[in-house]
ROSE-4610 file (N, C-alpha, C; in Angstrom, 1 decimal, always signed):
// ROSE-4610
residu = [M/M/M/G/G/G/R/R/R/I/I/I/S/S/S/R/R/R/N/N/N/L/L/L/E/E/E/D/D/D/Y/Y/Y/R/R/R/K/K/K/I/I/I/S/S/S/E/E/E/A/A/A/S/S/S/Y/Y/Y/L/L/L/V/V/V/A/A/A/D/D/D/Q/Q/Q/N/N/N/V/V/V/A/A/A/R/R/R/Y/Y/Y/R/R/R/I/I/I/I/I/I/L/L/L/R/R/R/Y/Y/Y/F/F/F/F/F/F/V/V/V/E/E/E/H/H/H/E/E/E/R/R/R/M/M/M/R/R/R/D/D/D/Y/Y/Y/L/L/L/Y/Y/Y/S/S/S/N/N/N/D/D/D/I/I/I/L/L/L/W/W/W/H/H/H/V/V/V/R/R/R/S/S/S/V/V/V/E/E/E/G/G/G/M/M/M/E/E/E/E/E/E/Y/Y/Y/K/K/K/D/D/D/A/A/A/E/E/E/L/L/L/E/E/E/Q/Q/Q/D/D/D/L/L/L/A/A/A/A/A/A/L/L/L/V/V/V/K/K/K/W/W/W/G/G/G/N/N/N/I/I/I/T/T/T/P/P/P/R/R/R/Q/Q/Q/E/E/E/V/V/V/R/R/R/N/N/N/P/P/P/K/K/K/T/T/T/I/I/I/M/M/M/E/E/E/F/F/F/N/N/N/K/K/K/K/K/K/S/S/S/F/F/F/R/R/R/Y/Y/Y/Q/Q/Q/I/I/I/A/A/A/P/P/P/Y/Y/Y/T/T/T/V/V/V/Q/Q/Q/I/I/I/E/E/E/R/R/R/M/M/M/L/L/L/A/A/A/G/G/G/L/L/L/E/E/E/Q/Q/Q/S/S/S/G/G/G/D/D/D/E/E/E/F/F/F/Q/Q/Q/G/G/G/S/S/S/L/L/L/D/D/D/K/K/K/R/R/R/P/P/P/F/F/F/E/E/E/K/K/K/L/L/L/L/L/L/L/L/L/A/A/A/L/L/L/R/R/R/A/A/A/F/F/F/F/F/F/K/K/K/S/S/S/G/G/G]
num = [1/1/1/2/2/2/3/3/3/4/4/4/5/5/5/6/6/6/7/7/7/8/8/8/9/9/9/10/10/10/11/11/11/12/12/12/13/13/13/14/14/14/15/15/15/16/16/16/17/17/17/18/18/18/19/19/19/20/20/20/21/21/21/22/22/22/23/23/23/24/24/24/25/25/25/26/26/26/27/27/27/28/28/28/29/29/29/30/30/30/31/31/31/32/32/32/33/33/33/34/34/34/35/35/35/36/36/36/37/37/37/38/38/38/39/39/39/40/40/40/41/41/41/42/42/42/43/43/43/44/44/44/45/45/45/46/46/46/47/47/47/48/48/48/49/49/49/50/50/50/51/51/51/52/52/52/53/53/53/54/54/54/55/55/55/56/56/56/57/57/57/58/58/58/59/59/59/60/60/60/61/61/61/62/62/62/63/63/63/64/64/64/65/65/65/66/66/66/67/67/67/68/68/68/69/69/69/70/70/70/71/71/71/72/72/72/73/73/73/74/74/74/75/75/75/76/76/76/77/77/77/78/78/78/79/79/79/80/80/80/81/81/81/82/82/82/83/83/83/84/84/84/85/85/85/86/86/86/87/87/87/88/88/88/89/89/89/90/90/90/91/91/91/92/92/92/93/93/93/94/94/94/95/95/95/96/96/96/97/97/97/98/98/98/99/99/99/100/100/100/101/101/101/102/102/102/103/103/103/104/104/104/105/105/105/106/106/106/107/107/107/108/108/108/109/109/109/110/110/110/111/111/111/112/112/112/113/113/113/114/114/114/115/115/115/116/116/116/117/117/117/118/118/118/119/119/119/120/120/120/121/121/121/122/122/122/123/123/123/124/124/124/125/125/125/126/126/126/127/127/127/128/128/128/129/129/129/130/130/130/131/131/131/132/132/132/133/133/133/134/134/134/135/135/135/136/136/136/137/137/137/138/138/138/139/139/139/140/140/140/141/141/141/142/142/142/143/143/143/144/144/144/145/145/145/146/146/146/147/147/147/148/148/148/149/149/149/150/150/150/151/151/151]
x = [+123.0/+121.6/+121.3/+120.4/+120.0/+120.9/+122.0/+122.9/+122.4/+122.8/+122.5/+123.8/+123.7/+124.9/+125.1/+126.4/+126.8/+127.3/+127.2/+127.7/+126.5/+126.7/+125.6/+125.2/+126.2/+125.9/+124.9/+124.8/+123.9/+122.4/+122.2/+120.9/+120.5/+121.1/+120.8/+119.3/+118.8/+117.5/+117.6/+116.6/+116.6/+115.7/+116.4/+115.8/+115.0/+115.5/+114.9/+113.4/+113.1/+111.7/+110.8/+111.3/+110.6/+109.4/+109.4/+108.3/+107.0/+107.2/+106.1/+105.3/+106.0/+105.4/+105.4/+105.5/+105.6/+104.2/+104.2/+103.0/+102.1/+102.7/+101.9/+102.5/+101.6/+102.0/+102.4/+102.1/+102.5/+102.0/+100.8/+100.2/+101.0/+101.4/+102.2/+103.6/+104.2/+105.5/+105.4/+104.4/+104.2/+104.0/+103.2/+102.9/+104.2/+105.0/+106.2/+107.2/+107.4/+108.4/+108.0/+106.7/+106.2/+106.5/+106.3/+106.6/+108.1/+108.9/+110.4/+110.7/+110.1/+110.4/+109.9/+108.7/+108.3/+109.2/+109.5/+110.4/+111.8/+112.3/+113.6/+113.5/+112.4/+112.2/+112.2/+111.8/+111.7/+113.1/+114.1/+115.5/+115.5/+114.6/+114.7/+115.1/+116.3/+116.8/+116.7/+116.7/+116.7/+115.3/+114.7/+113.4/+113.6/+112.9/+112.8/+111.6/+111.7/+110.5/+109.3/+109.4/+108.2/+107.5/+108.2/+107.7/+107.0/+107.6/+107.1/+105.8/+105.8/+104.6/+103.4/+103.7/+102.7/+102.1/+103.0/+102.5/+101.6/+102.1/+101.3/+99.9/+99.9/+98.6/+97.7/+98.3/+97.5/+96.7/+97.1/+96.5/+95.2/+94.1/+92.8/+92.9/+92.4/+92.4/+93.6/+94.5/+95.8/+95.9/+94.8/+94.8/+95.3/+95.1/+95.5/+96.8/+97.6/+99.0/+99.8/+100.5/+101.2/+102.7/+103.3/+104.8/+105.5/+105.0/+105.6/+105.5/+104.4/+104.2/+105.3/+105.4/+106.4/+107.8/+108.2/+109.5/+109.7/+108.7/+108.7/+108.9/+108.1/+108.2/+109.5/+110.0/+111.3/+112.4/+112.4/+113.3/+113.3/+112.1/+112.0/+112.6/+112.3/+112.8/+114.3/+114.8/+116.3/+116.9/+116.3/+116.8/+116.8/+115.8/+115.7/+116.6/+117.1/+118.0/+117.2/+116.0/+115.2/+115.6/+115.9/+116.3/+117.5/+118.3/+119.5/+119.3/+119.5/+119.4/+120.8/+120.7/+121.8/+121.5/+122.3/+122.1/+122.3/+121.4/+121.4/+122.0/+123.2/+123.8/+124.0/+123.1/+123.2/+123.6/+124.9/+125.5/+124.7/+124.7/+124.0/+124.6/+123.8/+124.3/+124.4/+123.7/+123.7/+123.9/+124.2/+124.3/+123.0/+122.0/+120.6/+120.2/+120.5/+120.3/+121.0/+122.3/+123.0/+122.5/+122.0/+121.5/+120.1/+119.4/+118.1/+118.1/+119.1/+119.3/+118.2/+118.3/+117.4/+118.0/+117.1/+117.6/+116.9/+117.6/+117.0/+117.3/+116.5/+116.5/+116.6/+117.3/+117.5/+117.1/+116.3/+115.9/+117.2/+117.2/+118.3/+118.1/+119.2/+119.1/+118.2/+118.4/+117.6/+116.1/+115.8/+114.4/+113.8/+114.6/+114.2/+113.8/+114.6/+114.3/+113.0/+112.9/+111.7/+110.4/+110.5/+109.3/+109.1/+110.1/+110.0/+109.3/+109.7/+109.0/+107.5/+107.3/+105.9/+105.0/+105.6/+104.8/+104.5/+105.5/+105.2/+104.2/+104.2/+103.2/+101.8/+101.7/+100.4/+99.9/+100.7/+100.2/+99.8/+100.5/+100.2/+98.9/+98.6/+97.4/+97.5/+96.4/+96.4/+96.5/+96.7/+96.7/+98.1/+98.2/+99.4/+99.6/+100.8/+101.0/+101.2/+101.2/+101.5/+100.4/+100.6/+99.7/+100.5/+99.9/+100.6/+100.0/+99.1/+98.4/+99.4/+99.6/+100.7/+100.2/+98.9/+98.3/+98.9/+99.0/+99.6/+101.0/+101.8/+103.1/+103.2/+102.3/+102.2/+101.8/+100.9/+100.5/+101.7/+102.4/+103.6/+104.6/+104.9/+105.8/+105.4/+104.1/+103.6/+103.8/+103.5/+103.7/+105.1/+106.0/+107.5/+108.0/+107.5/+107.9/+107.4/+106.2/+105.6/+106.4/+106.8/+107.5/+108.9/+109.6/+110.9/+110.9/+109.9/+109.8/+109.5/+108.8/+108.4/+109.6/+110.5/+111.5/+112.8]
y = [+108.2/+107.9/+107.3/+106.3/+105.7/+104.6/+104.3/+103.2/+101.9/+100.8/+99.5/+98.9/+98.6/+98.1/+96.7/+96.3/+95.0/+94.4/+95.1/+94.7/+94.1/+92.8/+92.1/+92.8/+93.5/+94.2/+95.3/+95.9/+96.9/+96.4/+95.1/+94.6/+93.9/+94.4/+93.8/+94.1/+93.3/+93.6/+95.0/+95.8/+97.1/+97.0/+96.7/+96.5/+97.7/+98.9/+100.1/+100.2/+99.5/+99.5/+98.4/+97.7/+96.6/+97.1/+98.4/+98.9/+99.1/+99.2/+99.3/+98.0/+96.9/+95.6/+94.7/+95.2/+94.4/+93.7/+92.5/+91.8/+92.4/+93.1/+93.7/+95.1/+96.0/+97.3/+98.3/+98.0/+98.9/+100.3/+100.5/+101.9/+102.6/+101.9/+102.5/+102.9/+102.0/+102.4/+103.6/+103.6/+104.7/+106.0/+106.0/+107.2/+107.7/+106.8/+107.2/+107.8/+107.1/+107.6/+108.8/+109.0/+110.3/+111.4/+111.2/+112.2/+112.5/+111.5/+111.8/+112.6/+112.2/+112.9/+114.3/+114.6/+116.0/+116.8/+116.3/+117.0/+117.2/+116.2/+116.3/+117.5/+117.6/+118.7/+120.0/+120.0/+121.3/+121.5/+120.7/+120.8/+120.4/+119.5/+119.0/+117.5/+117.2/+115.9/+114.8/+115.2/+114.3/+114.3/+113.2/+113.1/+112.2/+112.6/+111.8/+110.9/+109.8/+108.8/+109.5/+110.4/+111.1/+111.9/+112.5/+113.3/+112.4/+111.3/+110.3/+109.7/+109.4/+108.8/+109.8/+111.1/+112.1/+112.2/+112.2/+112.4/+111.2/+110.0/+108.8/+108.8/+109.2/+109.3/+110.4/+111.4/+112.5/+112.1/+110.9/+110.4/+109.7/+110.1/+109.5/+108.0/+107.3/+105.9/+105.3/+106.2/+105.7/+106.2/+106.7/+107.3/+106.4/+105.1/+104.1/+103.4/+104.0/+103.5/+103.6/+102.5/+102.3/+102.5/+102.8/+102.9/+101.6/+100.5/+99.2/+99.0/+99.4/+99.3/+100.3/+101.4/+102.4/+101.8/+101.2/+100.6/+99.5/+98.7/+97.6/+98.1/+99.2/+99.8/+100.4/+101.1/+101.8/+100.7/+99.6/+98.6/+98.0/+97.8/+97.2/+98.2/+99.5/+100.5/+100.7/+100.5/+100.5/+99.3/+98.2/+96.9/+97.0/+97.6/+97.8/+98.9/+99.7/+100.8/+102.1/+102.2/+103.4/+104.6/+104.3/+105.3/+104.8/+105.8/+105.5/+106.0/+105.2/+105.7/+106.3/+107.3/+107.9/+108.0/+107.4/+107.5/+108.9/+109.3/+110.6/+110.4/+111.0/+110.9/+112.3/+112.7/+114.1/+114.0/+113.9/+113.9/+113.0/+111.7/+110.9/+111.0/+111.0/+111.1/+109.8/+108.8/+107.5/+106.4/+105.3/+104.2/+103.8/+104.0/+103.7/+104.7/+105.9/+106.9/+106.6/+106.1/+105.8/+104.6/+103.6/+102.4/+102.6/+103.7/+103.9/+104.1/+104.6/+104.7/+105.5/+106.7/+107.6/+107.8/+107.6/+107.7/+108.8/+109.4/+110.2/+109.5/+109.8/+109.0/+110.0/+109.5/+110.3/+109.4/+110.0/+109.3/+109.0/+107.9/+107.5/+108.2/+108.5/+109.1/+108.3/+107.0/+106.2/+106.3/+106.4/+106.5/+107.9/+108.9/+110.3/+110.2/+109.5/+109.4/+108.6/+107.5/+106.7/+107.5/+108.2/+109.0/+110.2/+110.8/+111.8/+111.3/+110.1/+109.5/+109.2/+108.6/+108.3/+109.6/+110.7/+111.9/+112.4/+112.3/+112.6/+111.8/+110.5/+109.6/+109.9/+110.3/+110.6/+111.9/+112.8/+114.0/+113.8/+112.9/+112.7/+111.8/+111.1/+110.2/+109.1/+108.8/+107.6/+108.1/+109.4/+109.9/+109.8/+109.5/+109.5/+111.0/+111.4/+112.7/+112.9/+111.7/+111.8/+111.0/+110.9/+110.2/+109.3/+108.1/+107.2/+107.3/+108.3/+108.4/+109.0/+108.4/+108.8/+109.9/+110.1/+111.1/+112.5/+113.0/+114.4/+114.5/+113.4/+113.4/+113.3/+112.5/+112.4/+113.7/+114.4/+115.8/+116.7/+116.7/+117.5/+117.2/+115.9/+115.5/+116.0/+115.9/+116.3/+117.8/+118.6/+120.0/+120.4/+119.7/+120.0/+119.7/+118.6/+118.3/+119.3/+119.8/+120.8/+122.1/+122.4/+123.7/+123.6/+122.5/+122.5/+122.3/+121.8/+121.7/+123.1/+123.9/+125.3/+126.3/+126.0/+126.9/+126.6]
z = [+94.9/+94.8/+93.4/+93.5/+92.3/+91.8/+92.5/+92.0/+92.7/+92.0/+92.5/+93.1/+94.4/+95.2/+94.8/+94.8/+94.6/+95.9/+97.0/+98.3/+99.1/+99.5/+100.2/+101.5/+102.2/+103.5/+103.3/+102.1/+101.9/+101.9/+101.9/+101.8/+103.1/+104.2/+105.5/+105.9/+106.9/+107.5/+108.2/+107.9/+108.6/+109.9/+110.9/+112.2/+112.7/+112.3/+112.7/+112.2/+111.2/+110.7/+111.3/+112.3/+112.9/+113.7/+114.2/+114.9/+114.0/+112.7/+111.8/+111.5/+111.8/+111.5/+112.7/+113.8/+115.1/+115.2/+115.8/+116.0/+117.0/+118.0/+119.1/+119.3/+119.8/+120.3/+119.2/+118.0/+116.9/+117.1/+117.5/+117.8/+118.8/+119.9/+120.9/+120.4/+119.7/+119.1/+118.2/+117.4/+116.4/+117.2/+118.2/+119.0/+119.6/+120.2/+120.8/+119.8/+118.7/+117.8/+117.0/+116.8/+116.2/+117.1/+118.4/+119.4/+119.4/+119.3/+119.2/+118.0/+116.8/+115.6/+115.6/+116.1/+116.2/+117.1/+118.3/+119.2/+118.6/+117.8/+117.1/+116.1/+115.4/+114.4/+115.2/+116.4/+117.2/+117.9/+117.6/+118.1/+119.6/+120.0/+121.3/+121.2/+121.2/+120.9/+122.0/+123.3/+124.3/+125.1/+125.3/+126.0/+127.2/+128.2/+129.4/+129.4/+130.1/+130.1/+130.7/+131.6/+132.1/+131.1/+130.2/+129.1/+128.1/+127.8/+126.8/+127.4/+128.7/+129.3/+129.3/+129.6/+129.6/+128.2/+127.2/+125.8/+125.4/+125.6/+125.2/+125.9/+127.2/+127.9/+127.4/+126.7/+126.2/+124.9/+124.3/+123.1/+123.4/+122.7/+122.9/+122.9/+123.9/+124.0/+124.8/+125.1/+125.7/+127.2/+127.7/+129.1/+130.1/+130.0/+131.0/+130.7/+129.9/+129.5/+130.8/+131.1/+132.4/+132.3/+133.4/+133.4/+132.9/+133.3/+132.9/+131.4/+130.8/+129.4/+128.7/+129.2/+128.7/+128.7/+129.9/+130.0/+129.0/+128.8/+127.8/+126.4/+126.1/+124.7/+124.5/+125.4/+125.3/+125.1/+125.8/+125.7/+124.3/+123.7/+122.4/+121.4/+121.5/+120.6/+120.7/+121.9/+122.0/+121.3/+121.5/+120.9/+119.4/+118.8/+117.3/+116.8/+117.7/+117.2/+116.9/+117.3/+117.0/+117.9/+119.2/+120.1/+120.9/+121.4/+122.1/+123.6/+124.6/+126.0/+126.4/+127.2/+127.9/+129.4/+130.2/+131.6/+132.2/+133.0/+133.6/+135.0/+135.2/+136.6/+137.1/+138.0/+138.5/+140.0/+140.2/+141.5/+142.5/+142.3/+143.2/+144.6/+145.6/+147.0/+147.7/+147.1/+147.7/+146.6/+147.0/+146.0/+145.4/+146.2/+145.8/+144.6/+144.8/+143.7/+142.5/+142.6/+141.4/+140.7/+141.5/+140.9/+140.3/+140.6/+140.1/+138.6/+138.0/+136.6/+135.9/+135.9/+135.2/+133.8/+132.7/+131.4/+130.7/+129.7/+128.7/+127.3/+126.4/+125.1/+123.9/+122.9/+121.7/+120.5/+119.5/+118.3/+117.4/+116.8/+115.9/+114.5/+113.8/+112.5/+111.5/+111.5/+110.6/+110.8/+112.1/+112.5/+112.1/+112.2/+111.8/+110.3/+109.5/+108.1/+107.8/+108.6/+108.4/+108.8/+109.9/+110.3/+109.3/+108.8/+107.8/+106.6/+106.1/+105.0/+105.3/+106.5/+106.9/+106.9/+107.4/+107.5/+106.0/+105.1/+103.7/+103.1/+103.4/+102.8/+103.4/+104.6/+105.2/+104.6/+104.2/+103.6/+102.1/+101.4/+100.0/+99.8/+100.8/+100.7/+99.7/+99.0/+98.1/+96.7/+96.4/+95.1/+94.4/+93.1/+92.4/+91.9/+91.7/+91.3/+89.8/+89.1/+87.7/+86.9/+85.6/+84.7/+83.8/+83.5/+82.6/+81.2/+81.0/+79.7/+78.7/+77.5/+76.6/+75.6/+75.6/+74.6/+74.7/+75.9/+76.0/+75.5/+75.7/+75.2/+73.7/+73.1/+71.6/+71.0/+71.6/+71.2/+71.2/+72.3/+72.4/+71.4/+71.1/+70.1/+68.7/+68.4/+67.1/+66.9/+68.0/+68.0/+67.8/+68.5/+68.4/+67.0/+66.4/+65.0/+64.0/+64.2/+63.3/+63.5/+64.7/+65.0/+64.3/+64.4/+63.9/+62.4/+61.8/+60.3/+59.7/+60.4/+59.9/+60.1/+60.9/+61.3/+60.6]
C-alpha cells in the first residue's frame, strides 16, 4: 500500500468502473450493483434474475422496468466484469429446458470494493475530516519546546 508501481499493466483501464460513467442507464446499473453489494454483505452471494428484477421494480420510479431491460443491463455488467454468470442446470428433462439457460449471478471482488468505497463516500458527504490551518500545530510546537526547555 502506498507504493508507486513501475509496471505499465498496473495502470490498465478499470472496466469494472464503467458502470459509474456509462452514457446511458447509469441509475439502473447502480441500483442493480448496490443490490448485489448489500446481498453480498448479507452472505448471499448468488442472485437470480427474478430477484434482481423484483428489487429494481421496488425502487421508486422503476416500477415499469422490463425483463428485456434487465437482460440488457446484466449483459453489460457481465461484459465489464462486475458480475459473473453461472448457468443453473437442474436436471433438465428436455433439450428445450436445457437451452433455456437459467443463470444466477455473483458480484465480482473488484465491484465489491468499488461499492464499499461508494457507500463510504455517501456516508461522509461533502465534509473534510481535517483542517489545513497551521496555527494549532504552531501552538503545539511552542508548547512542546517550552516543556522540554523547562525539564
